[in-house]
Each structure stands twice: as C-alpha cells, then as structure tokens.
ChimeraX commands (.cxc) that place a marker at each C-alpha (Angstrom):
marker #1 position 0.00,0.00,0.00 radius 0.5
marker #1 position 1.10,3.58,-0.61 radius 0.5
marker #1 position 0.68,6.03,2.28 radius 0.5
marker #1 position 1.10,9.81,2.18 radius 0.5
marker #1 position 1.28,11.69,5.48 radius 0.5
marker #1 position 0.67,15.43,5.16 radius 0.5
marker #1 position 1.68,17.56,8.14 radius 0.5
marker #1 position 1.81,21.27,8.65 radius 0.5
marker #1 position 5.18,22.01,10.24 radius 0.5
marker #1 position 8.39,20.02,9.78 radius 0.5
marker #1 position 8.01,18.11,13.07 radius 0.5
marker #1 position 4.23,17.57,13.26 radius 0.5
marker #1 position 4.21,14.14,11.66 radius 0.5
marker #1 position 7.08,12.96,13.83 radius 0.5
marker #1 position 5.08,13.94,16.92 radius 0.5
marker #1 position 1.76,12.40,15.92 radius 0.5
marker #1 position 2.26,9.47,13.56 radius 0.5
marker #1 position 5.90,8.55,12.88 radius 0.5
marker #1 position 5.57,5.36,14.92 radius 0.5
marker #1 position 2.76,4.26,12.65 radius 0.5
marker #1 position 4.65,5.31,9.52 radius 0.5
marker #1 position 7.71,3.36,10.69 radius 0.5
marker #1 position 5.50,0.33,11.25 radius 0.5
marker #1 position 4.08,0.62,7.73 radius 0.5
marker #1 position 7.60,0.68,6.30 radius 0.5
marker #1 position 8.63,-2.36,8.35 radius 0.5
marker #1 position 5.67,-4.20,6.81 radius 0.5
marker #1 position 6.84,-3.35,3.28 radius 0.5
marker #1 position 4.52,-0.46,2.46 radius 0.5
marker #1 position 5.61,2.71,0.62 radius 0.5
marker #1 position 5.49,5.84,2.79 radius 0.5
marker #1 position 5.90,9.46,1.76 radius 0.5
marker #1 position 5.79,12.48,4.04 radius 0.5
marker #1 position 5.09,16.11,3.14 radius 0.5
marker #1 position 5.12,19.22,5.30 radius 0.5
marker #1 position 3.19,22.27,4.09 radius 0.5
marker #1 position 4.67,25.08,6.20 radius 0.5
marker #1 position 8.37,25.87,6.33 radius 0.5
marker #1 position 8.54,26.23,10.11 radius 0.5
marker #1 position 10.28,29.58,9.63 radius 0.5
marker #1 position 8.66,31.22,12.68 radius 0.5
marker #1 position 9.46,28.42,15.11 radius 0.5
marker #1 position 12.27,30.13,17.02 radius 0.5
marker #1 position 12.88,33.28,19.02 radius 0.5
marker #1 position 16.52,33.85,18.08 radius 0.5
marker #1 position 17.07,32.20,14.67 radius 0.5
marker #1 position 15.74,34.41,11.89 radius 0.5
marker #1 position 13.00,33.03,9.59 radius 0.5
marker #1 position 15.00,32.66,6.38 radius 0.5
marker #1 position 17.79,30.73,8.08 radius 0.5
marker #1 position 15.38,28.69,10.17 radius 0.5
marker #1 position 13.39,27.53,7.13 radius 0.5
marker #1 position 16.53,25.91,5.72 radius 0.5
marker #1 position 17.43,24.33,9.06 radius 0.5
marker #1 position 13.97,22.89,9.54 radius 0.5
marker #1 position 13.78,21.51,6.00 radius 0.5
marker #1 position 17.03,19.66,6.58 radius 0.5
marker #1 position 15.83,18.38,9.96 radius 0.5
marker #1 position 12.63,17.04,8.39 radius 0.5
marker #1 position 14.57,15.39,5.58 radius 0.5
marker #1 position 16.87,13.71,8.12 radius 0.5
marker #1 position 13.88,12.50,10.16 radius 0.5
marker #1 position 12.27,10.97,7.07 radius 0.5
marker #1 position 15.53,9.20,6.30 radius 0.5
marker #1 position 15.54,7.64,9.79 radius 0.5
marker #1 position 12.38,5.66,9.02 radius 0.5
marker #1 position 12.98,5.31,5.27 radius 0.5
marker #1 position 10.22,7.60,4.00 radius 0.5
marker #1 position 10.27,9.76,0.88 radius 0.5
marker #1 position 10.25,13.46,1.83 radius 0.5
marker #1 position 8.43,16.42,0.23 radius 0.5
marker #1 position 8.00,20.04,1.26 radius 0.5
marker #1 position 5.71,22.81,0.01 radius 0.5
marker #1 position 7.39,25.62,1.96 radius 0.5
marker #1 position 4.53,27.99,2.80 radius 0.5
marker #1 position 5.57,30.53,5.49 radius 0.5
marker #1 position 4.18,29.86,8.96 radius 0.5
marker #1 position 0.81,31.50,9.76 radius 0.5
marker #1 position 0.09,31.72,6.00 radius 0.5
marker #1 position -1.30,28.24,5.25 radius 0.5
marker #1 position -4.67,28.68,3.54 radius 0.5
marker #1 position -6.74,26.00,1.84 radius 0.5
marker #1 position -8.06,28.61,-0.61 radius 0.5
marker #1 position -4.51,29.26,-1.87 radius 0.5
marker #1 position -4.71,27.75,-5.35 radius 0.5
marker #1 position -0.93,27.64,-5.78 radius 0.5
marker #1 position -0.62,25.59,-2.60 radius 0.5
marker #1 position -3.34,23.21,-3.76 radius 0.5
marker #1 position -1.69,22.74,-7.16 radius 0.5
marker #1 position 1.71,22.03,-5.51 radius 0.5
marker #1 position 0.17,19.58,-3.07 radius 0.5
marker #1 position -1.79,18.00,-5.91 radius 0.5
marker #1 position 1.52,17.37,-7.66 radius 0.5
marker #1 position 2.86,15.59,-4.57 radius 0.5
marker #1 position -0.29,13.46,-4.50 radius 0.5
marker #1 position 0.02,12.64,-8.20 radius 0.5
marker #1 position 3.69,11.68,-7.71 radius 0.5
marker #1 position 3.04,9.44,-4.70 radius 0.5
marker #1 position -0.33,7.97,-5.78 radius 0.5
marker #1 position -1.53,7.38,-2.18 radius 0.5
marker #1 position -4.07,4.78,-1.20 radius 0.5
marker #1 position -4.33,6.42,2.22 radius 0.5
marker #1 position -3.65,9.95,3.47 radius 0.5
marker #1 position -2.86,10.78,7.10 radius 0.5
marker #1 position -3.17,14.41,8.16 radius 0.5
marker #1 position -4.30,16.78,10.90 radius 0.5
marker #1 position -7.64,16.82,12.71 radius 0.5
marker #1 position -10.08,19.51,11.61 radius 0.5
marker #1 position -10.37,20.80,15.19 radius 0.5
marker #1 position -6.65,21.09,15.91 radius 0.5
marker #1 position -5.24,23.84,18.10 radius 0.5
marker #1 position -3.97,26.25,15.42 radius 0.5
marker #1 position -5.22,27.49,12.09 radius 0.5
marker #1 position -2.20,26.32,10.07 radius 0.5
marker #1 position -2.93,22.74,11.17 radius 0.5
marker #1 position -6.63,23.06,10.35 radius 0.5
marker #1 position -5.90,24.59,6.96 radius 0.5
marker #1 position -3.44,21.78,6.23 radius 0.5
marker #1 position -6.26,19.26,6.65 radius 0.5
marker #1 position -8.56,21.22,4.35 radius 0.5
marker #1 position -5.70,21.62,1.86 radius 0.5
marker #1 position -5.14,17.86,1.87 radius 0.5
marker #1 position -8.87,17.28,1.46 radius 0.5
marker #1 position -9.12,19.72,-1.45 radius 0.5
marker #1 position -5.90,18.70,-3.21 radius 0.5
marker #1 position -6.57,14.98,-2.96 radius 0.5
marker #1 position -9.94,15.44,-4.63 radius 0.5
marker #1 position -8.44,17.75,-7.25 radius 0.5
marker #1 position -5.69,15.24,-8.02 radius 0.5
marker #1 position -8.39,12.75,-8.97 radius 0.5
marker #1 position -9.61,15.05,-11.77 radius 0.5
marker #1 position -7.65,14.29,-14.98 radius 0.5
marker #1 position -7.42,17.92,-16.14 radius 0.5
marker #1 position -6.72,19.50,-12.75 radius 0.5
marker #1 position -3.72,21.86,-12.59 radius 0.5
marker #1 position -1.17,19.20,-11.64 radius 0.5
marker #1 position -1.34,17.00,-14.73 radius 0.5
marker #1 position 2.40,17.50,-15.31 radius 0.5
marker #1 position 3.16,15.46,-12.16 radius 0.5
marker #1 position 1.56,12.21,-13.23 radius 0.5
marker #1 position -1.77,10.51,-13.87 radius 0.5
marker #1 position -4.87,11.20,-11.81 radius 0.5
marker #1 position -5.24,9.23,-8.60 radius 0.5
marker #1 position -8.50,7.94,-7.08 radius 0.5
marker #1 position -9.97,9.75,-4.09 radius 0.5
marker #1 position -8.64,7.85,-1.08 radius 0.5
marker #1 position -9.48,7.49,2.62 radius 0.5
marker #1 position -8.14,10.05,5.07 radius 0.5
marker #1 position -7.16,9.37,8.67 radius 0.5
marker #1 position -6.76,12.19,11.17 radius 0.5
marker #1 position -3.75,11.93,13.46 radius 0.5
marker #1 position -3.68,12.95,17.11 radius 0.5
marker #1 position -3.45,16.53,18.36 radius 0.5
marker #1 position -0.59,17.77,20.53 radius 0.5
marker #1 position -1.07,16.22,23.98 radius 0.5
marker #1 position -4.29,14.66,22.68 radius 0.5
marker #1 position -6.32,17.76,23.55 radius 0.5
marker #1 position -9.86,17.55,22.16 radius 0.5
marker #1 position -9.12,14.32,20.27 radius 0.5
marker #1 position -10.80,11.00,21.02 radius 0.5
marker #1 position -9.27,8.20,18.90 radius 0.5
marker #1 position -11.52,5.67,17.24 radius 0.5
marker #1 position -8.56,3.49,16.21 radius 0.5
marker #1 position -5.14,2.83,17.67 radius 0.5
marker #1 position -1.83,1.56,16.36 radius 0.5
marker #1 position 0.51,-0.30,18.71 radius 0.5
marker #1 position 3.93,1.34,18.30 radius 0.5
marker #1 position 5.65,-0.40,21.21 radius 0.5
marker #1 position 8.35,-1.75,18.88 radius 0.5
marker #1 position 8.64,1.56,17.02 radius 0.5
marker #1 position 8.74,4.06,19.91 radius 0.5
marker #1 position 12.54,4.30,19.90 radius 0.5
marker #1 position 12.60,4.88,16.14 radius 0.5
marker #1 position 9.88,7.53,16.48 radius 0.5
marker #1 position 11.93,9.36,19.11 radius 0.5
marker #1 position 15.10,9.02,17.04 radius 0.5
marker #1 position 13.33,10.69,14.12 radius 0.5
marker #1 position 11.97,13.43,16.37 radius 0.5
marker #1 position 15.48,13.96,17.75 radius 0.5
marker #1 position 16.51,15.22,14.30 radius 0.5
marker #1 position 14.56,18.41,15.05 radius 0.5
marker #1 position 17.29,19.87,17.24 radius 0.5
marker #1 position 16.29,23.49,16.61 radius 0.5
marker #1 position 12.89,22.84,18.19 radius 0.5
marker #1 position 13.93,20.48,20.97 radius 0.5
marker #1 position 16.73,22.74,22.21 radius 0.5
marker #1 position 14.57,25.88,21.94 radius 0.5
marker #1 position 11.66,24.38,23.89 radius 0.5
marker #1 position 13.96,23.03,26.60 radius 0.5
marker #1 position 15.84,26.33,26.96 radius 0.5
marker #1 position 12.95,28.78,26.68 radius 0.5
marker #1 position 9.95,26.79,27.93 radius 0.5
marker #1 position 11.54,24.19,30.17 radius 0.5
marker #1 position 9.87,21.38,28.19 radius 0.5
marker #1 position 11.67,18.11,27.48 radius 0.5
marker #1 position 9.74,17.47,24.28 radius 0.5
marker #1 position 11.07,13.96,23.73 radius 0.5
marker #1 position 9.73,12.98,27.14 radius 0.5
marker #1 position 6.50,14.86,26.36 radius 0.5
marker #1 position 5.89,12.89,23.15 radius 0.5
marker #1 position 6.91,9.58,24.73 radius 0.5
marker #1 position 4.50,10.21,27.60 radius 0.5
marker #1 position 1.63,11.00,25.22 radius 0.5
marker #1 position 2.33,7.75,23.36 radius 0.5
marker #1 position 2.33,5.94,26.69 radius 0.5
marker #1 position -1.07,7.39,27.57 radius 0.5
marker #1 position -2.55,6.27,24.24 radius 0.5
marker #1 position -1.01,2.87,24.95 radius 0.5
marker #1 position -2.81,2.67,28.29 radius 0.5
marker #1 position -6.07,3.36,26.47 radius 0.5
marker #1 position -5.72,0.40,24.12 radius 0.5
marker #1 position -3.68,-2.13,26.09 radius 0.5
marker #1 position -0.29,-1.48,24.49 radius 0.5
marker #1 position 2.95,-0.16,25.94 radius 0.5
marker #1 position 2.93,2.72,23.44 radius 0.5
marker #1 position 0.38,3.68,20.81 radius 0.5
marker #1 position -0.79,6.38,18.43 radius 0.5
marker #1 position -4.44,7.32,18.01 radius 0.5
marker #1 position -6.39,8.11,14.84 radius 0.5
marker #1 position -9.87,8.98,13.61 radius 0.5
marker #1 position -11.24,8.07,10.18 radius 0.5
marker #1 position -12.54,10.91,8.03 radius 0.5
marker #1 position -16.25,10.22,7.50 radius 0.5
marker #1 position -16.92,12.27,4.38 radius 0.5
marker #1 position -18.40,10.60,1.30 radius 0.5
marker #1 position -15.80,8.70,-0.75 radius 0.5
marker #1 position -13.39,8.64,2.21 radius 0.5
marker #1 position -14.73,5.58,4.00 radius 0.5
marker #1 position -13.79,1.96,3.42 radius 0.5
marker #1 position -14.58,-1.45,4.89 radius 0.5
marker #1 position -10.87,-2.33,4.91 radius 0.5
marker #1 position -8.52,-2.05,7.88 radius 0.5
marker #1 position -5.92,0.40,6.57 radius 0.5
marker #1 position -3.91,1.13,9.69 radius 0.5
marker #1 position -1.09,-1.33,10.47 radius 0.5
marker link #1:1,2 radius 0.2
marker link #1:2,3 radius 0.2
marker link #1:3,4 radius 0.2
marker link #1:4,5 radius 0.2
marker link #1:5,6 radius 0.2
marker link #1:6,7 radius 0.2
marker link #1:7,8 radius 0.2
marker link #1:8,9 radius 0.2
marker link #1:9,10 radius 0.2
marker link #1:10,11 radius 0.2
marker link #1:11,12 radius 0.2
marker link #1:12,13 radius 0.2
marker link #1:13,14 radius 0.2
marker link #1:14,15 radius 0.2
marker link #1:15,16 radius 0.2
marker link #1:16,17 radius 0.2
marker link #1:17,18 radius 0.2
marker link #1:18,19 radius 0.2
marker link #1:19,20 radius 0.2
marker link #1:20,21 radius 0.2
marker link #1:21,22 radius 0.2
marker link #1:22,23 radius 0.2
marker link #1:23,24 radius 0.2
marker link #1:24,25 radius 0.2
marker link #1:25,26 radius 0.2
marker link #1:26,27 radius 0.2
marker link #1:27,28 radius 0.2
marker link #1:28,29 radius 0.2
marker link #1:29,30 radius 0.2
marker link #1:30,31 radius 0.2
marker link #1:31,32 radius 0.2
marker link #1:32,33 radius 0.2
marker link #1:33,34 radius 0.2
marker link #1:34,35 radius 0.2
marker link #1:35,36 radius 0.2
marker link #1:36,37 radius 0.2
marker link #1:37,38 radius 0.2
marker link #1:38,39 radius 0.2
marker link #1:39,40 radius 0.2
marker link #1:40,41 radius 0.2
marker link #1:41,42 radius 0.2
marker link #1:42,43 radius 0.2
marker link #1:43,44 radius 0.2
marker link #1:44,45 radius 0.2
marker link #1:45,46 radius 0.2
marker link #1:46,47 radius 0.2
marker link #1:47,48 radius 0.2
marker link #1:48,49 radius 0.2
marker link #1:49,50 radius 0.2
marker link #1:50,51 radius 0.2
marker link #1:51,52 radius 0.2
marker link #1:52,53 radius 0.2
marker link #1:53,54 radius 0.2
marker link #1:54,55 radius 0.2
marker link #1:55,56 radius 0.2
marker link #1:56,57 radius 0.2
marker link #1:57,58 radius 0.2
marker link #1:58,59 radius 0.2
marker link #1:59,60 radius 0.2
marker link #1:60,61 radius 0.2
marker link #1:61,62 radius 0.2
marker link #1:62,63 radius 0.2
marker link #1:63,64 radius 0.2
marker link #1:64,65 radius 0.2
marker link #1:65,66 radius 0.2
marker link #1:66,67 radius 0.2
marker link #1:67,68 radius 0.2
marker link #1:68,69 radius 0.2
marker link #1:69,70 radius 0.2
marker link #1:70,71 radius 0.2
marker link #1:71,72 radius 0.2
marker link #1:72,73 radius 0.2
marker link #1:73,74 radius 0.2
marker link #1:74,75 radius 0.2
marker link #1:75,76 radius 0.2
marker link #1:76,77 radius 0.2
marker link #1:77,78 radius 0.2
marker link #1:78,79 radius 0.2
marker link #1:79,80 radius 0.2
marker link #1:80,81 radius 0.2
marker link #1:81,82 radius 0.2
marker link #1:82,83 radius 0.2
marker link #1:83,84 radius 0.2
marker link #1:84,85 radius 0.2
marker link #1:85,86 radius 0.2
marker link #1:86,87 radius 0.2
marker link #1:87,88 radius 0.2
marker link #1:88,89 radius 0.2
marker link #1:89,90 radius 0.2
marker link #1:90,91 radius 0.2
marker link #1:91,92 radius 0.2
marker link #1:92,93 radius 0.2
marker link #1:93,94 radius 0.2
marker link #1:94,95 radius 0.2
marker link #1:95,96 radius 0.2
marker link #1:96,97 radius 0.2
marker link #1:97,98 radius 0.2
marker link #1:98,99 radius 0.2
marker link #1:99,100 radius 0.2
marker link #1:100,101 radius 0.2
marker link #1:101,102 radius 0.2
marker link #1:102,103 radius 0.2
marker link #1:103,104 radius 0.2
marker link #1:104,105 radius 0.2
marker link #1:105,106 radius 0.2
marker link #1:106,107 radius 0.2
marker link #1:107,108 radius 0.2
marker link #1:108,109 radius 0.2
marker link #1:109,110 radius 0.2
marker link #1:110,111 radius 0.2
marker link #1:111,112 radius 0.2
marker link #1:112,113 radius 0.2
marker link #1:113,114 radius 0.2
marker link #1:114,115 radius 0.2
marker link #1:115,116 radius 0.2
marker link #1:116,117 radius 0.2
marker link #1:117,118 radius 0.2
marker link #1:118,119 radius 0.2
marker link #1:119,120 radius 0.2
marker link #1:120,121 radius 0.2
marker link #1:121,122 radius 0.2
marker link #1:122,123 radius 0.2
marker link #1:123,124 radius 0.2
marker link #1:124,125 radius 0.2
marker link #1:125,126 radius 0.2
marker link #1:126,127 radius 0.2
marker link #1:127,128 radius 0.2
marker link #1:128,129 radius 0.2
marker link #1:129,130 radius 0.2
marker link #1:130,131 radius 0.2
marker link #1:131,132 radius 0.2
marker link #1:132,133 radius 0.2
marker link #1:133,134 radius 0.2
marker link #1:134,135 radius 0.2
marker link #1:135,136 radius 0.2
marker link #1:136,137 radius 0.2
marker link #1:137,138 radius 0.2
marker link #1:138,139 radius 0.2
marker link #1:139,140 radius 0.2
marker link #1:140,141 radius 0.2
marker link #1:141,142 radius 0.2
marker link #1:142,143 radius 0.2
marker link #1:143,144 radius 0.2
marker link #1:144,145 radius 0.2
marker link #1:145,146 radius 0.2
marker link #1:146,147 radius 0.2
marker link #1:147,148 radius 0.2
marker link #1:148,149 radius 0.2
marker link #1:149,150 radius 0.2
marker link #1:150,151 radius 0.2
marker link #1:151,152 radius 0.2
marker link #1:152,153 radius 0.2
marker link #1:153,154 radius 0.2
marker link #1:154,155 radius 0.2
marker link #1:155,156 radius 0.2
marker link #1:156,157 radius 0.2
marker link #1:157,158 radius 0.2
marker link #1:158,159 radius 0.2
marker link #1:159,160 radius 0.2
marker link #1:160,161 radius 0.2
marker link #1:161,162 radius 0.2
marker link #1:162,163 radius 0.2
marker link #1:163,164 radius 0.2
marker link #1:164,165 radius 0.2
marker link #1:165,166 radius 0.2
marker link #1:166,167 radius 0.2
marker link #1:167,168 radius 0.2
marker link #1:168,169 radius 0.2
marker link #1:169,170 radius 0.2
marker link #1:170,171 radius 0.2
marker link #1:171,172 radius 0.2
marker link #1:172,173 radius 0.2
marker link #1:173,174 radius 0.2
marker link #1:174,175 radius 0.2
marker link #1:175,176 radius 0.2
marker link #1:176,177 radius 0.2
marker link #1:177,178 radius 0.2
marker link #1:178,179 radius 0.2
marker link #1:179,180 radius 0.2
marker link #1:180,181 radius 0.2
marker link #1:181,182 radius 0.2
marker link #1:182,183 radius 0.2
marker link #1:183,184 radius 0.2
marker link #1:184,185 radius 0.2
marker link #1:185,186 radius 0.2
marker link #1:186,187 radius 0.2
marker link #1:187,188 radius 0.2
marker link #1:188,189 radius 0.2
marker link #1:189,190 radius 0.2
marker link #1:190,191 radius 0.2
marker link #1:191,192 radius 0.2
marker link #1:192,193 radius 0.2
marker link #1:193,194 radius 0.2
marker link #1:194,195 radius 0.2
marker link #1:195,196 radius 0.2
marker link #1:196,197 radius 0.2
marker link #1:197,198 radius 0.2
marker link #1:198,199 radius 0.2
marker link #1:199,200 radius 0.2
marker link #1:200,201 radius 0.2
marker link #1:201,202 radius 0.2
marker link #1:202,203 radius 0.2
marker link #1:203,204 radius 0.2
marker link #1:204,205 radius 0.2
marker link #1:205,206 radius 0.2
marker link #1:206,207 radius 0.2
marker link #1:207,208 radius 0.2
marker link #1:208,209 radius 0.2
marker link #1:209,210 radius 0.2
marker link #1:210,211 radius 0.2
marker link #1:211,212 radius 0.2
marker link #1:212,213 radius 0.2
marker link #1:213,214 radius 0.2
marker link #1:214,215 radius 0.2
marker link #1:215,216 radius 0.2
marker link #1:216,217 radius 0.2
marker link #1:217,218 radius 0.2
marker link #1:218,219 radius 0.2
marker link #1:219,220 radius 0.2
marker link #1:220,221 radius 0.2
marker link #1:221,222 radius 0.2
marker link #1:222,223 radius 0.2
marker link #1:223,224 radius 0.2
marker link #1:224,225 radius 0.2
marker link #1:225,226 radius 0.2
marker link #1:226,227 radius 0.2
marker link #1:227,228 radius 0.2
marker link #1:228,229 radius 0.2
marker link #1:229,230 radius 0.2
marker link #1:230,231 radius 0.2
marker link #1:231,232 radius 0.2
marker link #1:232,233 radius 0.2
marker link #1:233,234 radius 0.2
marker link #1:234,235 radius 0.2
view
C-alpha cells in the first residue's frame, strides 16, 4: 500500500504518527511524508530565512531515519490557507507523484489554524488530483480519491481516537526521528523548560494505556463521502 502523510510544520508528523509510519515501512509499504509550512517562525533567536533551511534539513533527516520519501511545500508559517490555489496545485503534484491509497493528516479541530488549513488543503488537493485535467497533470496521472485518517493533536487535547496503532516496537525509532529536530527540541527546553522527547513519549504511553499497548498512536477516520472503506488500513 502507498501512504502519504501530510503535516503542517516540519516536526508535526514525527510527533503524531511517525511510529505508525515506521510500522508501515517495516511491513513493506511505501510511505511518503510532506510538510506544508516551512517552520520559519518556530524560534525566538534564529531568523526566519535561516530557520526555514534548518527545519527543511531536519525534516529530511527524520524521514531518512524511518525510510520515507520526503516532500515540502514551503509555505511561510501562519500563512497556510486552503483557498490558496498555488498551494493546492503544488500539493496536488505531490499526491500525483506518490499515488496514495491512504492519506494521514491533521484533525479539523486542531489547536492552530495552520494545522486546520493543512487538513482542508489535503482534502481539497486529494480530490483535485483525482480530476484528470486539474492543474497538476504535469506530475503524473490522476489518482483515485482515497481514505483520510486524522492523526492525534498535541497532547491529545480535544481528540478521542476511534482506532489505535501499537507502536511499542517503534517508539525508539519515532523518538530518534523526532530527535533530528534539534532546533525545536533545544529551543523548547531552553525557553519553555519542556523536554519534548519525554513529552511525546509520555503522550504515546497514555494512548497505549487506552488500548492495552505499551505505546500507541491514536487516529480517527474521516467520514466524508468517498473517504470511508470497509478495509482495515492502519497497520
């Protein structure tokens, strides 16, 4: 199966679903990851232009840890909008290139607008990519509309999973991938006093308690027409 995970910022997928993505890859599936925003505003001291390059490289390194193909759209932080046609065309090209049978992305009630708009962008672009004459035909053939799964929110706030994935054997790999995001981990520890690796591990432990696993990640299926399936798609 081909899976495309679409996150907003360069570390969002690592936080919410990299254990699941690593598990897919272990099982022989093809996984691609794409972040929409550049992450250029994610630091107090490093200036946006420099930070965007740093965070792209961190995301690319994290994808390499689990063996995923990496894409980036590069929209500036706080400027992700699902009605941005150029963004939708660029994301449509990623979808045409990867031909996903499943998309994983943010929850529509996430804590910040960039995350919410990333979901709506994924929803819009994945439908557009199914139209043969949509503005991404140069990237490959049209791809059928596929199911979407929403990944967890930060700290699980406002999110009640309907499905879980046991990542007990993948938790160390998940944290190794997240460790690639040194600019964020060091900044949060220094400025906010948050050990974010411990934070993410603890959240995975809580989801594990909920489903009888040592560590887990939680998901919700998108219930819009054409997005549902009778198949079990999560690993």
